[in-house]
Structures are given as C-alpha cells and as structure tokens.
Wavefront OBJ file of the C-alpha trace (Angstrom):
o trace
v 24.877 24.668 18.837
v 25.823 24.475 15.154
v 23.835 26.053 12.311
v 22.691 22.588 11.246
v 21.507 21.817 14.769
v 19.592 25.136 14.893
v 17.900 24.255 11.580
v 16.903 20.847 12.947
v 15.476 22.432 16.085
v 13.453 24.849 13.958
v 12.067 21.991 11.882
v 11.133 20.092 15.022
v 9.338 23.172 16.284
v 7.534 23.490 12.952
v 9.205 26.816 12.165
v 10.444 27.320 8.598
v 13.145 29.748 7.543
v 10.432 31.677 5.720
v 8.315 31.961 8.863
v 11.364 32.948 10.858
v 12.261 35.691 8.373
v 8.657 36.948 8.392
v 8.693 37.144 12.178
v 11.980 39.026 12.199
v 10.660 41.441 9.564
v 7.459 41.919 11.565
v 9.347 42.527 14.805
v 11.608 45.114 13.181
v 8.623 46.941 11.715
v 6.804 46.796 15.049
v 9.804 48.325 16.845
v 9.909 51.161 14.289
v 6.153 51.655 14.635
v 6.278 51.847 18.429
v 8.998 54.483 18.102
v 6.976 56.429 15.492
v 3.961 56.441 17.821
v 5.945 58.119 20.601
v 4.198 61.359 19.537
v 0.946 60.074 21.078
v 0.381 61.517 24.547
v -2.174 60.799 27.256
v -5.438 62.577 26.513
v -4.884 62.616 22.739
v -7.435 61.587 20.125
v -6.186 59.081 17.547
v -7.953 58.442 14.224
v -7.343 55.048 12.581
v -7.754 54.452 8.854
v -10.840 52.405 8.040
v -12.052 49.223 6.412
v -9.572 46.774 4.920
v -7.021 49.622 4.804
v -6.619 49.640 8.592
v -2.852 50.012 9.317
v -2.043 46.629 10.822
v 1.405 47.230 12.321
v 0.448 50.684 13.646
v -2.617 49.301 15.445
v -0.418 46.655 17.031
v 2.124 49.299 18.024
v -0.604 51.432 19.588
v -1.492 48.547 21.891
v 2.195 48.137 22.818
v 2.232 51.741 23.999
v -0.769 51.204 26.295
v 1.185 51.034 29.614
v 2.542 54.555 28.966
v -0.826 56.111 28.079
v -4.125 57.031 29.687
v -7.399 58.520 28.433
v -6.510 58.223 24.742
v -9.630 58.341 22.554
v -9.436 56.044 19.515
v -11.893 56.850 16.730
v -12.613 55.301 13.352
v -15.287 54.099 11.000
v -15.555 50.291 10.812
v -12.181 48.528 10.599
v -11.220 44.941 9.890
v -8.616 43.018 11.827
v -7.838 43.117 15.556
v -8.864 46.056 17.750
v -6.639 45.510 20.816
v -7.390 48.996 22.178
v -11.000 47.884 22.794
v -10.168 44.666 24.647
v -10.993 44.157 28.343
v -8.273 45.646 30.543
v -7.527 48.518 28.160
v -10.104 50.885 29.708
v -7.546 52.977 31.634
v -5.472 53.500 28.515
v -7.927 53.779 25.601
v -11.557 54.732 25.093
v -12.814 53.692 21.672
v -15.455 55.766 19.873
v -17.066 54.007 16.899
v -18.576 56.078 14.109
v -19.717 52.725 12.674
v -19.610 49.623 14.844
v -17.839 46.626 13.326
v -17.520 43.097 14.638
v -14.153 43.774 16.267
v -15.564 46.425 18.655
v -19.233 45.456 18.917
v -18.870 43.688 22.272
v -16.871 46.593 23.715
v -19.547 49.111 22.684
v -22.424 47.067 24.082
v -20.647 46.274 27.336
v -19.949 49.985 27.929
v -16.158 49.874 27.455
v -16.455 51.812 24.200
v -18.750 54.439 22.709
v -20.881 54.696 19.581
v -21.590 57.984 17.803
v -24.671 57.951 15.533
v -23.757 60.139 12.552
v -24.341 60.298 8.817
v -21.229 59.127 6.994
v -21.252 62.284 4.866
v -20.856 64.476 7.961
v -17.788 62.847 9.538
v -15.153 64.825 7.558
v -16.793 68.140 8.499
v -16.999 67.025 12.131
v -13.203 66.715 12.017
v -12.462 69.749 9.824
v -14.531 72.046 12.021
v -12.681 70.940 15.134
v -15.833 69.660 16.815
v -14.039 66.316 16.919
v -10.365 67.092 17.522
v -7.844 64.691 15.984
v -4.285 64.802 17.317
v -2.794 61.807 15.512
v -3.871 59.962 12.372
v -2.709 56.407 11.682
v -3.199 55.257 8.109
v -1.904 52.895 5.446
v -0.574 54.236 2.136
v 1.318 53.296 -1.000
v 5.002 54.200 -1.342
v 5.517 57.770 -2.564
v 5.636 58.033 -6.359
v 7.817 60.295 -8.542
v 6.171 63.509 -7.385
v 6.137 62.533 -3.729
v 2.457 61.610 -3.384
v 1.240 58.542 -1.504
v -2.168 57.096 -2.355
v -4.497 56.143 0.492
v -5.350 53.127 -1.623
v -8.552 51.186 -1.043
v -10.136 53.502 1.562
v -10.011 57.287 1.776
v -13.427 57.727 3.489
v -12.828 60.197 6.305
v -9.142 59.315 6.691
v -7.907 62.000 4.303
v -9.710 64.749 6.230
v -8.355 63.385 9.515
v -4.807 63.471 8.124
v -5.266 67.019 6.839
v -6.377 68.219 10.273
v -4.211 66.335 12.774
v -0.943 67.376 14.412
v 0.833 64.145 13.519
v 0.333 61.711 10.639
v 1.919 58.267 10.946
v 1.817 56.181 7.765
v 2.245 52.466 7.311
v 3.818 52.207 3.840
v 2.801 49.017 2.051
v 3.875 48.231 -1.537
v 0.853 45.905 -1.812
v -1.581 48.786 -1.315
v -3.157 49.701 -4.682
v -2.638 53.201 -6.031
v -6.176 54.468 -6.665
v -6.952 57.684 -8.544
v -9.074 60.607 -7.400
v -8.961 62.811 -4.302
v -7.063 60.031 -2.613
v -3.478 61.262 -2.192
v -1.302 62.730 0.531
v 2.136 64.272 -0.094
v 4.971 62.693 1.866
v 5.860 66.110 3.310
v 2.545 65.997 5.210
v 3.502 62.708 6.866
v 5.309 62.909 10.206
v 6.740 59.381 10.133
v 6.653 56.447 7.709
v 6.917 52.811 8.748
v 7.557 50.442 5.862
v 5.784 47.130 6.246
v 4.793 44.969 3.278
v 1.888 42.611 3.853
v -1.280 41.319 2.230
v -4.342 43.493 2.743
v -7.307 42.257 4.702
v -9.829 40.598 2.418
v -13.546 40.123 2.807
v -14.733 36.833 1.303
v -17.977 36.993 -0.689
v -21.102 35.775 1.085
v -23.104 32.922 -0.342
v -26.199 33.995 -2.244
v -29.229 32.039 -1.073
v -32.436 31.434 -2.996
v -34.059 34.144 -0.858
v -31.298 36.598 -1.799
v -31.857 35.804 -5.466
v -35.616 36.473 -5.213
v -34.926 39.847 -3.581
v -32.220 40.580 -6.137
v -34.622 39.954 -9.010
v -37.326 42.209 -7.532
v -34.786 45.014 -7.088
v -33.287 44.476 -10.551
v -36.759 44.872 -12.065
v -36.838 48.405 -10.620
v -33.542 49.370 -12.291
v -33.671 50.741 -15.848
v -30.903 50.731 -18.429
v -28.520 53.643 -17.891
v -29.175 53.801 -14.141
v -26.523 54.927 -11.655
v -26.056 52.508 -8.755
v -25.288 52.599 -5.053
v -25.068 49.189 -3.403
v -23.549 47.909 -0.204
v -22.014 44.528 0.520
v -23.525 41.149 1.300
v -25.848 38.545 -0.147
v -28.592 40.949 -1.272
v -26.342 43.471 -3.091
v -24.473 40.590 -4.739
v -27.787 39.073 -5.847
v -28.916 42.430 -7.253
v -25.702 42.743 -9.252
v -26.045 39.175 -10.506
v -29.540 39.952 -11.793
v -28.370 43.042 -13.707
v -26.465 41.141 -16.384
v -29.092 41.847 -19.032
v -29.019 45.620 -18.417
v -27.096 48.172 -20.455
v -24.847 51.158 -19.738
v -25.102 51.171 -15.944
v -23.081 53.626 -13.889
v -21.941 53.828 -10.287
v -21.770 56.541 -7.639
v -21.455 54.888 -4.246
v -19.627 54.954 -0.937
v -18.245 51.470 -1.611
v -18.397 48.497 -3.950
v -17.263 44.892 -3.892
v -16.345 42.029 -6.203
v -19.752 41.789 -7.883
v -19.358 45.211 -9.494
v -16.096 44.108 -11.122
v -17.853 41.234 -12.861
v -20.407 43.655 -14.350
v -17.589 45.879 -15.631
v -15.862 42.910 -17.219
v -19.108 41.941 -18.942
v -19.563 45.478 -20.299
v -22.778 46.108 -18.361
v -21.330 48.669 -15.945
v -19.423 51.197 -18.056
v -20.613 54.620 -16.756
v -21.259 55.875 -20.303
v -24.805 57.002 -19.524
v -23.846 58.975 -16.420
v -24.663 62.661 -16.692
v -22.478 63.634 -13.697
v -18.825 62.598 -13.414
v -19.343 60.736 -16.647
v -17.258 57.644 -17.463
v -16.164 57.267 -13.821
v -17.034 54.826 -11.045
v -17.054 57.111 -7.997
v -16.549 55.593 -4.538
v -14.766 56.146 -1.226
v -13.613 52.602 -0.516
v -13.835 48.959 -1.533
v -14.268 45.794 0.522
v -13.561 42.425 -1.023
v -10.903 40.160 -2.466
v -7.473 40.644 -4.000
v -9.185 40.490 -7.400
v -11.093 43.643 -6.437
v -7.948 45.381 -5.200
v -6.155 44.539 -8.450
v -9.120 45.952 -10.383
v -8.959 49.408 -8.750
v -5.135 49.606 -8.985
v -4.361 52.498 -11.385
v -7.676 51.931 -13.166
v -8.742 55.148 -14.968
v -12.390 54.079 -14.692
v -12.266 54.318 -10.876
v -11.958 57.466 -8.764
v -12.080 57.562 -4.975
v -13.212 60.650 -3.105
v -13.860 61.312 0.596
v -17.342 60.597 1.936
v -18.251 64.274 2.186
v -18.287 64.127 -1.634
v -19.584 60.625 -2.416
v -22.272 60.748 0.273
v -23.396 64.354 -0.054
v -27.122 64.049 -0.891
v -26.943 67.155 -3.118
v -24.111 65.601 -5.154
v -25.807 62.197 -5.254
v -28.970 63.844 -6.610
v -27.052 65.249 -9.583
v -26.845 61.707 -10.962
v -29.977 61.020 -13.003
v -31.691 57.661 -12.436
v -29.862 57.203 -9.139
v -30.770 53.833 -7.608
v -29.818 53.479 -3.935
v -30.169 49.998 -2.421
v -29.716 49.694 1.339
v -30.547 47.092 3.966
v -32.329 47.077 7.316
v -32.559 45.036 10.480
v -36.314 45.583 10.776
v -39.048 47.781 9.308
v -42.291 48.548 11.142
v -45.642 48.575 9.364
v -45.631 52.384 9.160
v -42.289 52.365 7.325
v -39.798 53.242 10.078
v -36.429 51.614 9.333
v -34.010 50.382 11.988
v -30.560 49.603 10.582
v -28.009 50.155 13.342
v -29.264 48.153 16.333
v -31.059 45.016 17.420
v -33.219 46.520 20.114
v -30.796 48.313 22.424
v -27.818 46.299 21.168
v -25.752 48.408 18.770
v -24.895 46.381 15.681
v -23.511 48.742 13.034
v -24.157 52.431 12.355
v -25.939 55.000 10.213
v -23.324 54.704 7.483
v -24.492 56.176 4.198
v -28.054 54.871 4.160
v -29.847 58.173 4.776
v -27.361 60.085 2.606
v -28.205 57.917 -0.394
v -31.909 57.486 0.364
v -32.305 61.274 0.301
v -29.966 61.775 -2.639
v -31.752 59.177 -4.766
v -35.139 60.622 -3.791
v -34.125 63.975 -5.319
v -32.503 62.470 -8.412
v -34.348 62.739 -11.728
v -35.737 59.220 -12.131
v -34.114 58.121 -8.878
v -35.342 55.316 -6.620
v -34.426 54.833 -2.947
v -34.815 51.149 -2.000
v -34.680 49.319 1.334
v -34.152 45.585 0.722
v -34.232 42.908 3.418
v -35.112 39.285 4.045
v -38.596 39.008 5.508
v -37.422 36.871 8.440
v -34.411 35.930 10.551
v -33.468 32.985 12.784
v -34.701 30.341 10.310
v -38.054 32.015 9.702
v -38.854 32.306 13.428
v -38.677 36.117 13.620
v -40.383 38.551 11.261
v -38.356 41.548 10.142
v -41.539 43.345 9.083
v -42.898 44.209 12.531
v -45.932 45.890 14.021
v -43.619 48.011 16.161
v -39.858 48.258 16.417
v -38.114 46.290 19.139
v -37.867 48.373 22.343
v -34.682 50.422 22.233
v -34.285 50.101 18.468
v -33.186 53.287 16.744
v -34.815 54.757 13.664
v -32.127 55.332 11.047
v -34.395 56.139 8.109
v -37.665 57.865 8.913
v -40.950 56.744 7.409
v -41.173 59.993 5.445
v -37.870 59.114 3.698
v -38.850 55.594 2.677
v -39.998 54.943 -0.889
v -39.516 51.270 -1.814
v -39.263 48.308 0.575
v -38.395 44.942 -0.990
v -38.431 41.432 0.461
v -38.430 38.026 -1.236
v -42.232 38.356 -1.371
v -42.385 41.516 -3.418
v -42.193 45.303 -3.493
v -44.051 47.801 -1.288
v -44.133 51.440 -2.425
v -44.713 53.732 0.563
v -43.903 57.296 -0.453
v -46.918 59.582 -0.198
v -49.034 56.776 1.260
v -51.139 56.929 4.399
v -50.312 54.836 7.452
v -53.220 52.566 6.529
v -51.898 52.087 2.983
v -48.377 51.507 4.279
v -49.482 48.848 6.748
v -51.419 46.997 4.055
v -48.499 47.128 1.590
v -45.863 46.016 4.113
v -47.994 43.172 5.478
v -48.309 42.050 1.853
v -44.524 41.521 1.553
v -44.053 40.024 5.026
v -43.514 36.285 5.387
v -46.908 34.536 5.112
v -46.419 32.947 8.535
v -46.588 36.388 10.179
v -49.224 38.179 8.109
v -52.156 37.165 10.297
v -50.500 38.494 13.466
v -49.375 41.679 11.724
v -52.921 42.225 10.451
v -54.314 41.665 13.961
v -51.826 44.194 15.388
v -52.571 46.718 12.650
v -56.302 46.533 13.442
v -55.583 46.862 17.169
v -53.614 50.046 16.436
v -56.442 51.320 14.174
v -54.190 51.152 11.106
v -56.546 48.802 9.264
l 1 2 3 4 5 6 7 8 9 10 11 12 13 14 15 16 17 18 19 20 21 22 23 24 25 26 27 28 29 30 31 32 33 34 35 36 37 38 39 40 41 42 43 44 45 46 47 48 49 50 51 52 53 54 55 56 57 58 59 60 61 62 63 64 65 66 67 68 69 70 71 72 73 74 75 76 77 78 79 80 81 82 83 84 85 86 87 88 89 90 91 92 93 94 95 96 97 98 99 100 101 102 103 104 105 106 107 108 109 110 111 112 113 114 115 116 117 118 119 120 121 122 123 124 125 126 127 128 129 130 131 132 133 134 135 136 137 138 139 140 141 142 143 144 145 146 147 148 149 150 151 152 153 154 155 156 157 158 159 160 161 162 163 164 165 166 167 168 169 170 171 172 173 174 175 176 177 178 179 180 181 182 183 184 185 186 187 188 189 190 191 192 193 194 195 196 197 198 199 200 201 202 203 204 205 206 207 208 209 210 211 212 213 214 215 216 217 218 219 220 221 222 223 224 225 226 227 228 229 230 231 232 233 234 235 236 237 238 239 240 241 242 243 244 245 246 247 248 249 250 251 252 253 254 255 256 257 258 259 260 261 262 263 264 265 266 267 268 269 270 271 272 273 274 275 276 277 278 279 280 281 282 283 284 285 286 287 288 289 290 291 292 293 294 295 296 297 298 299 300 301 302 303 304 305 306 307 308 309 310 311 312 313 314 315 316 317 318 319 320 321 322 323 324 325 326 327 328 329 330 331 332 333 334 335 336 337 338 339 340 341 342 343 344 345 346 347 348 349 350 351 352 353 354 355 356 357 358 359 360 361 362 363 364 365 366 367 368 369 370 371 372 373 374 375 376 377 378 379 380 381 382 383 384 385 386 387 388 389 390 391 392 393 394 395 396 397 398 399 400 401 402 403 404 405 406 407 408 409 410 411 412 413 414 415 416 417 418 419 420 421 422 423 424 425 426 427 428 429 430 431 432 433 434 435 436 437 438 439 440 441 442 443 444 445 446 447 448 449 450
C-alpha cells in the first residue's frame, strides 16, 4: 500500500495525522512509564499525586502492570481522571485506600473493593513521615528541572512532597505544561528515581453554576467578613457565590488549603491583595488549586502565590496566627444540636474529613476569626431537609457541635457557640427551609429540646 493509500485509509477511519502522532507519542511514553514502574513489587504501598496534578501516564502504566502484581496498596487524597486500580477485577492486584474519597473511587469504596481512612488533612504528612503509613513508591507529576536542578510539584503539593521525601522510589511524570509554583513545592532531580517525559494538558475542573440559592448564602456569609479578613474557602457554588459577593471589600488575604478561579477574579480587581495579613504577609498561601487553565496560568511563577504542604497550611496553630481568619466550609447535613456530617450520606462514604476541622479550629482561635459552615437548606428539589432532627443512621460526625460557631443557609445565620441545646435547636430551625420547620419543631419538643 502506498503512502497516499495509507493517508486515504486514515481519513476514511477518521484518524488525522495529528491524532496518529499523539497516539504514537502516548504509546512511547506509556512504554517508558511501564518500564519505570518495574520497581513496584507485590505488597508495596504506592502513593499517587493528588487533585488535578495526578500523573496521568503513570496511573495508566500502573494498571498495565497489574497482571504481575498482587496486594499492592494504592493511596492518595482525591484525584481527578481515571482510577483503573479501583475498577472491578483489580482486587487481586490492588487495594485502594482513600484519604479523601473522590468520584473516581466512590463506588469502589462503598462496594467494599477499596478502603476509606478518616483523617484530618493536616495529619497525613506526619502519618507518612512517622512510618505509620509506609510508602514504598511515589508517583507524581512535576515540571522539567530548572537551572539548579529543581522540579516544581506544580498545582498540588498537598501530602505528595512528604510522600516523595519518605519513599524508596520516586517516579516523576515530567510535563512542560505543569506550572512552576513557588514555596515549599520543589524536589531536586537527584531525589527522583526515574523521569518519564509526557507533555499534556492538565485536568481542569469547570466552574459550577451559581444558583439564586447560592447567591443568598454567599451574601449572608459575605456580611460576616470584614475588610482585611484572611480567607479559607473550598470549591463549588457556595464558595464561588461568597467570592462574588466580596467585590466591595478591601485588602482581603488568603490562607487556605486550596482555591479556584473565583479567587483570581478578586485578585485582578484588587480586592484580594494580602496587604492586611499579619502572618505570611503579601502572600496567598495554599497547598493546591482546582480549576481552569486560567487559574493554572495565574499561579505560574506568580510571586503572590506560595504553596506549602498541608501540614503547614492546615495546621490549626498556624491558621490561628492569621488575624480575622474566616473559614467557610460545607456540610451534607447538620442536626439541630449542631453536629455536622460532611463525609457521608448515611453509611455511604461521599468525600472525607479534608481540612474542615483543621480550619474550623484554627479560625476559632484566630483574633477576630469566624468558623462558618454554609449549606443549602434542602436537597433533591426541596424534598429533603439538610437541617435535621437527627443525623441519618450511619452518618459520621466530622465537626462536633462544640466546634461549630456559625451555620448559614439561604434563610439566614445561626450562631451556636456557647449556646445551649435548646438555643441551638431554635436557631437552626429558624434557618431551615420553611417547609420543614414544623416537623423539626415537633421533633425538638419530642426530644425535650424545646
């Protein structure tokens, strides 16, 4: 067959030269990655870099090695992209252990093929450093080494840096599209056992639509935030709505485990500038980002931004050193005494502890700080109340009622700290959806809370 005939056949098959070259490049990188992962032995524990920085070609190569392996534990905080090691049929080869359960492993955890470890995000690096959780091999994604030989971990250092420092082998996926981000976020190439070059676009997390309900919650939360405050916010409709409603504030700062696109817009408008911060002044401190390419371009060699591992960003004693620390976190449900469930829907594991308790406690001890739990009052098109008389059977308490200060829904703000159970029940019923207040009141009286 002539070259022209081959080209025609490709066109008929819908395969362009560009696609063909991409496949060849991918296959070459995959072959190198499989070879690099030959250091993994049966019984090893493998840590995978987290979030949108998950090493794509190395994860794929790990699955290719499955037939040669047994009883390999795979651990990570939430990752994006495929998780082939947690798929049905992989049980003899891999056992996944989620420190935070993402959508790609949720079914495996709840069906019993994978495990979930409840743990504060701040404590994961020490768990690894101490040897309580042994790590044999770390798989991560990095920038190419610069002049002095250092690779940046880019958009997520979290617990990955500590895993790399304490594992026998470090396998790095080197991606020129990974942003170089300042801070305690670098690894020297001499510490890396093998490098696999593979250029590709990073995973992106599209922004969620802000509903009218989100905007009401965002405004209530924004009213609690003074000028000069230091912020911790997560990701999703409520945090985005909070950020949107902060445009009339001045000199805001940030100390957080992560931020997303909405924070960039506040920086560009001059609202978030970190000038009023009294600790790590003039710096946005975080461990990772989740969002769009615009966000990744923003953190790339930006002197305003410093990433540090979660044992720094999420240490409650460090958080508390920021005056006017405002921590905004979400919940799945809150009972009328103030107990907060954030990691499960009943017995079904949904996410994890993450940094909620770290920041709730840090903000509570900050001068002028405010810990806030913000949630929609209902789910399932207003058919289920998320302010409940008692938590769903099997639901786990992430934040205890003694830790809770502010709870916010679209119907207002309840302040619980230092309040009796009776006062708490009355306040929380007051911000529940009106359709459920009568039943909640009836239950509260039945339990002798009102």
